[in-house]
PDB file of N, H, CA, C and O in Angstrom:
ATOM      1  N   MET A   1      21.920   4.002 -30.551  1.00  0.00           N
ATOM      2  CA  MET A   1      21.238   5.306 -29.504  1.00  0.00           C
ATOM      3  C   MET A   1      19.896   4.585 -29.373  1.00  0.00           C
ATOM      4  O   MET A   1      19.057   5.327 -28.864  1.00  0.00           O
ATOM      5  N   LYS A   2      19.305   3.034 -29.758  1.00  0.00           N
ATOM      6  H   LYS A   2      19.987   2.431 -30.172  1.00  0.00           H
ATOM      7  CA  LYS A   2      17.910   2.269 -29.853  1.00  0.00           C
ATOM      8  C   LYS A   2      17.703   1.585 -28.702  1.00  0.00           C
ATOM      9  O   LYS A   2      16.660   1.182 -28.188  1.00  0.00           O
ATOM     10  N   ASN A   3      19.148   1.488 -28.275  1.00  0.00           N
ATOM     11  H   ASN A   3      19.996   1.816 -28.693  1.00  0.00           H
ATOM     12  CA  ASN A   3      19.936   0.170 -27.152  1.00  0.00           C
ATOM     13  C   ASN A   3      19.696   1.259 -26.066  1.00  0.00           C
ATOM     14  O   ASN A   3      18.917   0.838 -25.211  1.00  0.00           O
ATOM     15  N   VAL A   4      20.210   2.781 -25.790  1.00  0.00           N
ATOM     16  H   VAL A   4      20.843   3.123 -26.485  1.00  0.00           H
ATOM     17  CA  VAL A   4      20.335   3.523 -24.470  1.00  0.00           C
ATOM     18  C   VAL A   4      18.695   3.637 -24.612  1.00  0.00           C
ATOM     19  O   VAL A   4      18.490   4.311 -23.602  1.00  0.00           O
ATOM     20  N   LYS A   5      18.042   3.534 -24.902  1.00  0.00           N
ATOM     21  H   LYS A   5      18.208   2.987 -25.722  1.00  0.00           H
ATOM     22  CA  LYS A   5      16.186   4.286 -25.213  1.00  0.00           C
ATOM     23  C   LYS A   5      15.396   3.009 -24.646  1.00  0.00           C
ATOM     24  O   LYS A   5      14.558   3.161 -23.757  1.00  0.00           O
ATOM     25  N   THR A   6      15.625   2.015 -25.068  1.00  0.00           N
ATOM     26  H   THR A   6      16.306   1.891 -25.790  1.00  0.00           H
ATOM     27  CA  THR A   6      14.836   0.604 -24.329  1.00  0.00           C
ATOM     28  C   THR A   6      15.110   0.247 -22.900  1.00  0.00           C
ATOM     29  O   THR A   6      14.406  -0.321 -22.066  1.00  0.00           O
ATOM     30  N   LYS A   7      16.977   0.992 -22.814  1.00  0.00           N
ATOM     31  H   LYS A   7      17.550   1.453 -23.492  1.00  0.00           H
ATOM     32  CA  LYS A   7      17.655   0.125 -21.196  1.00  0.00           C
ATOM     33  C   LYS A   7      16.358   1.211 -20.440  1.00  0.00           C
ATOM     34  O   LYS A   7      15.490   0.945 -19.608  1.00  0.00           O
ATOM     35  N   SER A   8      16.676   2.396 -21.099  1.00  0.00           N
ATOM     36  H   SER A   8      17.381   2.612 -21.775  1.00  0.00           H
ATOM     37  CA  SER A   8      15.818   3.519 -20.112  1.00  0.00           C
ATOM     38  C   SER A   8      14.586   3.316 -19.725  1.00  0.00           C
ATOM     39  O   SER A   8      14.280   3.051 -18.562  1.00  0.00           O
ATOM     40  N   PHE A   9      13.572   3.456 -20.927  1.00  0.00           N
ATOM     41  H   PHE A   9      13.821   3.671 -21.872  1.00  0.00           H
ATOM     42  CA  PHE A   9      13.104   2.628 -20.615  1.00  0.00           C
ATOM     43  C   PHE A   9      12.319   1.128 -19.497  1.00  0.00           C
ATOM     44  O   PHE A   9      11.410   1.001 -18.678  1.00  0.00           O
ATOM     45  N   PHE A  10      13.053   0.527 -19.952  1.00  0.00           N
ATOM     46  H   PHE A  10      13.792   0.630 -20.618  1.00  0.00           H
ATOM     47  CA  PHE A  10      13.209  -0.792 -19.185  1.00  0.00           C
ATOM     48  C   PHE A  10      13.645  -0.380 -16.989  1.00  0.00           C
ATOM     49  O   PHE A  10      13.203  -0.873 -15.952  1.00  0.00           O
ATOM     50  N   ILE A  11      14.591   0.631 -17.264  1.00  0.00           N
ATOM     51  H   ILE A  11      14.950   1.031 -18.107  1.00  0.00           H
ATOM     52  CA  ILE A  11      14.695   1.229 -15.830  1.00  0.00           C
ATOM     53  C   ILE A  11      13.738   1.891 -15.713  1.00  0.00           C
ATOM     54  O   ILE A  11      13.373   1.270 -14.715  1.00  0.00           O
ATOM     55  N   ALA A  12      12.913   2.676 -15.845  1.00  0.00           N
ATOM     56  H   ALA A  12      13.210   3.180 -16.656  1.00  0.00           H
ATOM     57  CA  ALA A  12      11.945   3.313 -15.555  1.00  0.00           C
ATOM     58  C   ALA A  12      10.992   2.490 -15.493  1.00  0.00           C
ATOM     59  O   ALA A  12      10.022   2.711 -14.767  1.00  0.00           O
ATOM     60  N   SER A  13      11.055   1.836 -15.940  1.00  0.00           N
ATOM     61  H   SER A  13      11.843   1.656 -16.529  1.00  0.00           H
ATOM     62  CA  SER A  13       9.713   0.662 -15.779  1.00  0.00           C
ATOM     63  C   SER A  13       9.589   0.026 -14.176  1.00  0.00           C
ATOM     64  O   SER A  13       8.639   0.068 -13.394  1.00  0.00           O
ATOM     65  N   ALA A  14      10.775  -0.498 -14.052  1.00  0.00           N
ATOM     66  H   ALA A  14      11.546  -0.532 -14.688  1.00  0.00           H
ATOM     67  CA  ALA A  14      11.282  -0.973 -12.860  1.00  0.00           C
ATOM     68  C   ALA A  14      10.905  -0.035 -11.631  1.00  0.00           C
ATOM     69  O   ALA A  14      10.280  -0.156 -10.577  1.00  0.00           O
ATOM     70  N   ILE A  15      11.459   0.758 -12.166  1.00  0.00           N
ATOM     71  H   ILE A  15      11.966   0.857 -13.022  1.00  0.00           H
ATOM     72  CA  ILE A  15      11.304   2.050 -10.888  1.00  0.00           C
ATOM     73  C   ILE A  15       9.798   2.316  -9.961  1.00  0.00           C
ATOM     74  O   ILE A  15       9.338   2.313  -8.819  1.00  0.00           O
ATOM     75  N   THR A  16       9.359   2.602 -11.796  1.00  0.00           N
ATOM     76  H   THR A  16       9.733   2.604 -12.724  1.00  0.00           H
ATOM     77  CA  THR A  16       7.585   2.688 -11.513  1.00  0.00           C
ATOM     78  C   THR A  16       7.163   1.337 -10.849  1.00  0.00           C
ATOM     79  O   THR A  16       6.240   1.546 -10.062  1.00  0.00           O
ATOM     80  N   PHE A  17       7.554  -0.065 -10.905  1.00  0.00           N
ATOM     81  H   PHE A  17       8.305  -0.235 -11.544  1.00  0.00           H
ATOM     82  CA  PHE A  17       7.192  -1.063 -10.305  1.00  0.00           C
ATOM     83  C   PHE A  17       7.043  -1.216  -8.627  1.00  0.00           C
ATOM     84  O   PHE A  17       6.130  -1.601  -7.897  1.00  0.00           O
ATOM     85  N   LEU A  18       8.625  -0.637  -8.361  1.00  0.00           N
ATOM     86  H   LEU A  18       9.367  -0.324  -8.954  1.00  0.00           H
ATOM     87  CA  LEU A  18       9.253  -1.010  -7.000  1.00  0.00           C
ATOM     88  C   LEU A  18       8.643   0.215  -6.114  1.00  0.00           C
ATOM     89  O   LEU A  18       8.082  -0.308  -5.152  1.00  0.00           O
ATOM     90  N   LEU A  19       8.569   1.117  -6.073  1.00  0.00           N
ATOM     91  H   LEU A  19       9.025   1.541  -6.855  1.00  0.00           H
ATOM     92  CA  LEU A  19       7.567   2.067  -6.478  1.00  0.00           C
ATOM     93  C   LEU A  19       6.144   2.032  -5.402  1.00  0.00           C
ATOM     94  O   LEU A  19       5.827   2.283  -4.240  1.00  0.00           O
ATOM     95  N   LEU A  20       5.605   1.562  -6.617  1.00  0.00           N
ATOM     96  H   LEU A  20       5.863   1.358  -7.561  1.00  0.00           H
ATOM     97  CA  LEU A  20       4.176   0.886  -6.850  1.00  0.00           C
ATOM     98  C   LEU A  20       4.053  -0.250  -5.861  1.00  0.00           C
ATOM     99  O   LEU A  20       2.867  -0.442  -5.593  1.00  0.00           O
ATOM    100  N   THR A  21       4.726  -0.921  -5.341  1.00  0.00           N
ATOM    101  H   THR A  21       5.689  -0.764  -5.559  1.00  0.00           H
ATOM    102  CA  THR A  21       4.867  -2.140  -4.490  1.00  0.00           C
ATOM    103  C   THR A  21       5.129  -1.480  -3.354  1.00  0.00           C
ATOM    104  O   THR A  21       4.146  -1.015  -2.778  1.00  0.00           O
ATOM    105  N   VAL A  22       5.786  -1.373  -3.054  1.00  0.00           N
ATOM    106  H   VAL A  22       6.585  -1.750  -3.522  1.00  0.00           H
ATOM    107  CA  VAL A  22       6.157  -0.392  -2.352  1.00  0.00           C
ATOM    108  C   VAL A  22       5.151   0.509  -1.027  1.00  0.00           C
ATOM    109  O   VAL A  22       5.164   0.419   0.201  1.00  0.00           O
ATOM    110  N   ALA A  23       4.450   1.246  -1.861  1.00  0.00           N
ATOM    111  H   ALA A  23       4.440   1.319  -2.858  1.00  0.00           H
ATOM    112  CA  ALA A  23       3.484   1.868  -1.610  1.00  0.00           C
ATOM    113  C   ALA A  23       1.667   0.958  -0.866  1.00  0.00           C
ATOM    114  O   ALA A  23       0.882   1.068   0.076  1.00  0.00           O
ATOM    115  N   ILE A  24       1.902   0.089  -2.181  1.00  0.00           N
ATOM    116  H   ILE A  24       2.540   0.000  -2.946  1.00  0.00           H
ATOM    117  CA  ILE A  24       0.742  -0.374  -1.104  1.00  0.00           C
ATOM    118  C   ILE A  24       1.003  -1.807  -0.388  1.00  0.00           C
ATOM    119  O   ILE A  24       0.237  -2.721  -0.084  1.00  0.00           O
ATOM    120  N   PHE A  25       2.344  -1.632  -0.251  1.00  0.00           N
ATOM    121  H   PHE A  25       2.967  -0.890  -0.497  1.00  0.00           H
ATOM    122  CA  PHE A  25       2.595  -2.555   0.975  1.00  0.00           C
ATOM    123  C   PHE A  25       2.979  -2.046   1.750  1.00  0.00           C
ATOM    124  O   PHE A  25       3.034  -2.892   2.643  1.00  0.00           O
ATOM    125  N   LEU A  26       3.413  -0.973   2.200  1.00  0.00           N
ATOM    126  H   LEU A  26       3.368  -0.286   1.475  1.00  0.00           H
ATOM    127  CA  LEU A  26       3.319   0.375   2.942  1.00  0.00           C
ATOM    128  C   LEU A  26       1.490   0.791   3.788  1.00  0.00           C
ATOM    129  O   LEU A  26       1.284   1.072   4.969  1.00  0.00           O
ATOM    130  N   ASN A  27       0.727   0.705   2.941  1.00  0.00           N
ATOM    131  H   ASN A  27       0.895   0.477   1.982  1.00  0.00           H
ATOM    132  CA  ASN A  27      -0.463   1.421   2.331  1.00  0.00           C
ATOM    133  C   ASN A  27      -1.180   0.168   3.908  1.00  0.00           C
ATOM    134  O   ASN A  27      -1.609   0.446   5.028  1.00  0.00           O
ATOM    135  N   TYR A  28      -0.960  -1.277   3.116  1.00  0.00           N
ATOM    136  H   TYR A  28      -0.611  -1.503   2.206  1.00  0.00           H
ATOM    137  CA  TYR A  28      -1.735  -2.252   3.834  1.00  0.00           C
ATOM    138  C   TYR A  28      -1.198  -1.921   5.636  1.00  0.00           C
ATOM    139  O   TYR A  28      -1.812  -1.252   6.468  1.00  0.00           O
ATOM    140  N   ASN A  29       0.137  -2.658   5.809  1.00  0.00           N
ATOM    141  H   ASN A  29       0.635  -3.201   5.133  1.00  0.00           H
ATOM    142  CA  ASN A  29       0.799  -2.352   6.602  1.00  0.00           C
ATOM    143  C   ASN A  29      -0.147  -1.794   7.461  1.00  0.00           C
ATOM    144  O   ASN A  29      -0.952  -2.431   8.141  1.00  0.00           O
ATOM    145  N   SER A  30       0.013  -0.224   7.391  1.00  0.00           N
ATOM    146  H   SER A  30       0.667   0.294   6.838  1.00  0.00           H
ATOM    147  CA  SER A  30      -0.873   0.943   7.919  1.00  0.00           C
ATOM    148  C   SER A  30      -2.032   0.461   8.382  1.00  0.00           C
ATOM    149  O   SER A  30      -2.335   0.685   9.553  1.00  0.00           O
ATOM    150  N   LEU A  31      -3.005  -0.396   7.419  1.00  0.00           N
ATOM    151  H   LEU A  31      -2.758  -0.579   6.467  1.00  0.00           H
ATOM    152  CA  LEU A  31      -4.416  -0.885   7.868  1.00  0.00           C
ATOM    153  C   LEU A  31      -3.931  -1.709   9.170  1.00  0.00           C
ATOM    154  O   LEU A  31      -4.348  -1.641  10.326  1.00  0.00           O
ATOM    155  N   GLU A  32      -2.886  -2.531   8.592  1.00  0.00           N
ATOM    156  H   GLU A  32      -2.547  -2.586   7.653  1.00  0.00           H
ATOM    157  CA  GLU A  32      -3.048  -3.856   9.896  1.00  0.00           C
ATOM    158  C   GLU A  32      -2.667  -3.357  11.430  1.00  0.00           C
ATOM    159  O   GLU A  32      -2.971  -3.687  12.577  1.00  0.00           O
ATOM    160  N   TYR A  33      -1.730  -2.260  10.712  1.00  0.00           N
ATOM    161  H   TYR A  33      -1.483  -1.992   9.781  1.00  0.00           H
ATOM    162  CA  TYR A  33      -1.632  -1.932  12.822  1.00  0.00           C
ATOM    163  C   TYR A  33      -2.713  -1.224  13.174  1.00  0.00           C
ATOM    164  O   TYR A  33      -3.092  -1.289  14.343  1.00  0.00           O
ATOM    165  N   ALA A  34      -3.655  -0.131  11.894  1.00  0.00           N
ATOM    166  H   ALA A  34      -3.346  -0.078  10.944  1.00  0.00           H
ATOM    167  CA  ALA A  34      -4.638   0.706  12.809  1.00  0.00           C
ATOM    168  C   ALA A  34      -5.721  -0.740  13.695  1.00  0.00           C
ATOM    169  O   ALA A  34      -5.918  -0.975  14.887  1.00  0.00           O
ATOM    170  N   LYS A  35      -6.268  -1.524  12.246  1.00  0.00           N
ATOM    171  H   LYS A  35      -6.108  -1.333  11.277  1.00  0.00           H
ATOM    172  CA  LYS A  35      -6.610  -2.421  12.764  1.00  0.00           C
ATOM    173  C   LYS A  35      -6.999  -3.616  14.021  1.00  0.00           C
ATOM    174  O   LYS A  35      -8.068  -4.083  14.412  1.00  0.00           O
ATOM    175  N   GLU A  36      -4.699  -3.969  14.653  1.00  0.00           N
ATOM    176  H   GLU A  36      -3.830  -3.589  14.335  1.00  0.00           H
ATOM    177  CA  GLU A  36      -4.476  -4.166  15.916  1.00  0.00           C
ATOM    178  C   GLU A  36      -4.154  -3.215  17.070  1.00  0.00           C
ATOM    179  O   GLU A  36      -3.465  -3.681  17.977  1.00  0.00           O
ATOM    180  N   ALA A  37      -4.642  -1.685  17.177  1.00  0.00           N
ATOM    181  H   ALA A  37      -5.203  -1.306  16.440  1.00  0.00           H
ATOM    182  CA  ALA A  37      -3.891  -0.964  17.410  1.00  0.00           C
ATOM    183  C   ALA A  37      -6.007  -0.745  18.559  1.00  0.00           C
ATOM    184  O   ALA A  37      -6.261  -0.388  19.710  1.00  0.00           O
ATOM    185  N   CYS A  38      -6.837  -1.158  17.483  1.00  0.00           N
ATOM    186  H   CYS A  38      -6.631  -1.448  16.548  1.00  0.00           H
ATOM    187  CA  CYS A  38      -8.314  -1.197  18.281  1.00  0.00           C
ATOM    188  C   CYS A  38      -8.753  -2.437  19.123  1.00  0.00           C
ATOM    189  O   CYS A  38      -9.746  -2.418  19.849  1.00  0.00           O
ATOM    190  N   VAL A  39      -7.833  -3.649  18.949  1.00  0.00           N
ATOM    191  H   VAL A  39      -7.026  -3.665  18.359  1.00  0.00           H
ATOM    192  CA  VAL A  39      -7.624  -5.056  19.728  1.00  0.00           C
ATOM    193  C   VAL A  39      -7.357  -4.605  20.308  1.00  0.00           C
ATOM    194  O   VAL A  39      -8.279  -4.172  20.999  1.00  0.00           O
ATOM    195  N   ASP A  40      -5.852  -4.124  20.787  1.00  0.00           N
ATOM    196  H   ASP A  40      -5.103  -4.475  20.226  1.00  0.00           H
ATOM    197  CA  ASP A  40      -5.307  -3.838  22.256  1.00  0.00           C
ATOM    198  C   ASP A  40      -6.000  -3.090  22.746  1.00  0.00           C
ATOM    199  O   ASP A  40      -5.866  -3.220  23.963  1.00  0.00           O
ATOM    200  N   ASN A  41      -7.114  -1.900  22.385  1.00  0.00           N
ATOM    201  H   ASN A  41      -7.222  -1.794  21.396  1.00  0.00           H
ATOM    202  CA  ASN A  41      -7.679  -1.103  23.233  1.00  0.00           C
ATOM    203  C   ASN A  41      -9.252  -1.466  23.460  1.00  0.00           C
ATOM    204  O   ASN A  41     -10.165  -0.647  23.562  1.00  0.00           O
ATOM    205  N   ASN A  42      -9.366  -3.037  23.522  1.00  0.00           N
ATOM    206  H   ASN A  42      -8.624  -3.703  23.439  1.00  0.00           H
ATOM    207  CA  ASN A  42     -10.036  -3.724  24.174  1.00  0.00           C
ATOM    208  C   ASN A  42     -11.947  -3.187  23.027  1.00  0.00           C
ATOM    209  O   ASN A  42     -13.086  -3.048  23.472  1.00  0.00           O
ATOM    210  N   LYS A  43     -11.374  -3.036  21.433  1.00  0.00           N
ATOM    211  H   LYS A  43     -10.449  -3.149  21.071  1.00  0.00           H
ATOM    212  CA  LYS A  43     -12.234  -2.596  20.859  1.00  0.00           C
ATOM    213  C   LYS A  43     -12.183  -2.824  19.752  1.00  0.00           C
ATOM    214  O   LYS A  43     -11.064  -2.867  19.240  1.00  0.00           O
ATOM    215  N   THR A  44     -13.619  -3.114  18.754  1.00  0.00           N
ATOM    216  H   THR A  44     -14.527  -3.080  19.170  1.00  0.00           H
ATOM    217  CA  THR A  44     -14.277  -3.917  18.080  1.00  0.00           C
ATOM    218  C   THR A  44     -13.129  -3.168  16.327  1.00  0.00           C
ATOM    219  O   THR A  44     -13.471  -1.993  16.194  1.00  0.00           O
ATOM    220  N   PRO A  45     -12.559  -3.375  15.726  1.00  0.00           N
ATOM    221  CA  PRO A  45     -12.825  -2.651  14.573  1.00  0.00           C
ATOM    222  C   PRO A  45     -13.292  -2.671  13.475  1.00  0.00           C
ATOM    223  O   PRO A  45     -13.006  -3.716  12.890  1.00  0.00           O
ATOM    224  N   LYS A  46     -14.099  -1.759  12.709  1.00  0.00           N
ATOM    225  H   LYS A  46     -14.332  -0.910  13.184  1.00  0.00           H
ATOM    226  CA  LYS A  46     -14.952  -1.055  11.677  1.00  0.00           C
ATOM    227  C   LYS A  46     -14.400  -0.397  10.800  1.00  0.00           C
ATOM    228  O   LYS A  46     -14.378   0.833  10.845  1.00  0.00           O
ATOM    229  N   ILE A  47     -13.662  -1.339   9.502  1.00  0.00           N
ATOM    230  H   ILE A  47     -13.681  -2.338   9.465  1.00  0.00           H
ATOM    231  CA  ILE A  47     -13.099  -1.261   8.435  1.00  0.00           C
ATOM    232  C   ILE A  47     -13.969  -0.895   7.026  1.00  0.00           C
ATOM    233  O   ILE A  47     -14.681  -1.794   6.578  1.00  0.00           O
ATOM    234  N   GLU A  48     -13.935   0.177   6.442  1.00  0.00           N
ATOM    235  H   GLU A  48     -13.357   0.907   6.805  1.00  0.00           H
ATOM    236  CA  GLU A  48     -14.271  -0.091   5.238  1.00  0.00           C
ATOM    237  C   GLU A  48     -12.815   0.731   4.463  1.00  0.00           C
ATOM    238  O   GLU A  48     -11.999   1.633   4.653  1.00  0.00           O
ATOM    239  N   GLN A  49     -13.210  -0.328   3.491  1.00  0.00           N
ATOM    240  H   GLN A  49     -13.873  -1.061   3.336  1.00  0.00           H
ATOM    241  CA  GLN A  49     -12.136  -0.415   2.061  1.00  0.00           C
ATOM    242  C   GLN A  49     -12.123  -0.489   1.093  1.00  0.00           C
ATOM    243  O   GLN A  49     -12.846  -1.423   0.748  1.00  0.00           O
ATOM    244  N   ASP A  50     -11.387   0.307  -0.227  1.00  0.00           N
ATOM    245  H   ASP A  50     -10.800   1.066   0.054  1.00  0.00           H
ATOM    246  CA  ASP A  50     -11.751   0.076  -1.477  1.00  0.00           C
ATOM    247  C   ASP A  50     -10.352  -0.746  -2.115  1.00  0.00           C
ATOM    248  O   ASP A  50      -9.407  -1.068  -1.395  1.00  0.00           O
ATOM    249  N   PHE A  51     -10.411  -1.019  -3.616  1.00  0.00           N
ATOM    250  H   PHE A  51     -11.179  -0.757  -4.201  1.00  0.00           H
ATOM    251  CA  PHE A  51      -9.461  -1.807  -3.991  1.00  0.00           C
ATOM    252  C   PHE A  51      -8.511  -2.030  -3.947  1.00  0.00           C
ATOM    253  O   PHE A  51      -8.006  -1.165  -4.664  1.00  0.00           O
ATOM    254  N   LEU A  52      -7.445  -2.867  -3.455  1.00  0.00           N
ATOM    255  H   LEU A  52      -7.855  -3.569  -2.873  1.00  0.00           H
ATOM    256  CA  LEU A  52      -5.986  -2.924  -2.797  1.00  0.00           C
ATOM    257  C   LEU A  52      -5.892  -1.749  -1.722  1.00  0.00           C
ATOM    258  O   LEU A  52      -5.086  -0.819  -1.761  1.00  0.00           O
ATOM    259  N   ALA A  53      -6.948  -1.987  -0.679  1.00  0.00           N
ATOM    260  H   ALA A  53      -7.602  -2.742  -0.648  1.00  0.00           H
ATOM    261  CA  ALA A  53      -6.845  -1.539   0.685  1.00  0.00           C
ATOM    262  C   ALA A  53      -5.820  -0.025   0.310  1.00  0.00           C
ATOM    263  O   ALA A  53      -4.894   0.218   1.084  1.00  0.00           O
ATOM    264  N   PHE A  54      -6.043   0.823  -0.771  1.00  0.00           N
ATOM    265  H   PHE A  54      -6.796   0.626  -1.400  1.00  0.00           H
ATOM    266  CA  PHE A  54      -5.730   2.485  -0.959  1.00  0.00           C
ATOM    267  C   PHE A  54      -6.530   2.838  -0.760  1.00  0.00           C
ATOM    268  O   PHE A  54      -6.341   3.535  -1.757  1.00  0.00           O
ATOM    269  N   ASN A  55      -8.196   3.396  -0.132  1.00  0.00           N
ATOM    270  H   ASN A  55      -8.350   2.830   0.677  1.00  0.00           H
ATOM    271  CA  ASN A  55      -8.263   4.075   0.227  1.00  0.00           C
ATOM    272  C   ASN A  55      -9.271   3.128   1.199  1.00  0.00           C
ATOM    273  O   ASN A  55      -9.916   2.203   0.705  1.00  0.00           O
ATOM    274  N   TRP A  56      -9.351   3.556   3.044  1.00  0.00           N
ATOM    275  H   TRP A  56      -8.827   4.308   3.445  1.00  0.00           H
ATOM    276  CA  TRP A  56      -9.844   2.378   3.610  1.00  0.00           C
ATOM    277  C   TRP A  56      -9.509   3.524   4.775  1.00  0.00           C
ATOM    278  O   TRP A  56      -8.588   4.341   4.743  1.00  0.00           O
ATOM    279  N   SER A  57     -10.899   3.288   6.205  1.00  0.00           N
ATOM    280  H   SER A  57     -11.646   2.625   6.231  1.00  0.00           H
ATOM    281  CA  SER A  57     -10.641   4.138   7.197  1.00  0.00           C
ATOM    282  C   SER A  57     -11.082   3.073   8.324  1.00  0.00           C
ATOM    283  O   SER A  57     -11.756   2.100   7.986  1.00  0.00           O
ATOM    284  N   VAL A  58     -10.607   3.311   9.985  1.00  0.00           N
ATOM    285  H   VAL A  58     -10.060   4.102  10.260  1.00  0.00           H
ATOM    286  CA  VAL A  58     -11.073   2.114  10.923  1.00  0.00           C
ATOM    287  C   VAL A  58     -11.398   3.261  11.849  1.00  0.00           C
ATOM    288  O   VAL A  58     -10.824   4.255  12.294  1.00  0.00           O
ATOM    289  N   SER A  59     -12.421   2.752  11.925  1.00  0.00           N
ATOM    290  H   SER A  59     -12.887   1.944  11.563  1.00  0.00           H
ATOM    291  CA  SER A  59     -13.202   3.261  13.036  1.00  0.00           C
ATOM    292  C   SER A  59     -13.042   1.982  14.274  1.00  0.00           C
ATOM    293  O   SER A  59     -12.798   0.817  13.958  1.00  0.00           O
ATOM    294  N   CYS A  60     -13.218   2.415  15.640  1.00  0.00           N
ATOM    295  H   CYS A  60     -13.416   3.361  15.897  1.00  0.00           H
ATOM    296  CA  CYS A  60     -13.190   1.394  17.007  1.00  0.00           C
ATOM    297  C   CYS A  60     -14.065   1.265  17.421  1.00  0.00           C
ATOM    298  O   CYS A  60     -13.898   2.150  18.260  1.00  0.00           O
ATOM    299  N   ASP A  61     -15.643   0.666  17.776  1.00  0.00           N
ATOM    300  H   ASP A  61     -15.779  -0.053  17.094  1.00  0.00           H
ATOM    301  CA  ASP A  61     -16.380   0.745  18.093  1.00  0.00           C
ATOM    302  C   ASP A  61     -16.172   0.083  19.941  1.00  0.00           C
ATOM    303  O   ASP A  61     -17.138   0.072  20.705  1.00  0.00           O
TER     304      ASP A  61
END
């Protein structure tokens, strides 16, 4: 019984870690895409972001 609980805990931890990693990766790529869109339109990106780019905004000047 203890092995089942331990195994379930590690599986849940791995899934949580994987989802968090994917969320960070996709959020960072969205930020890079927004910056690149400003540059493609011959504008300068003005970026405001928090830790790990979870909360960010881009304005093109």
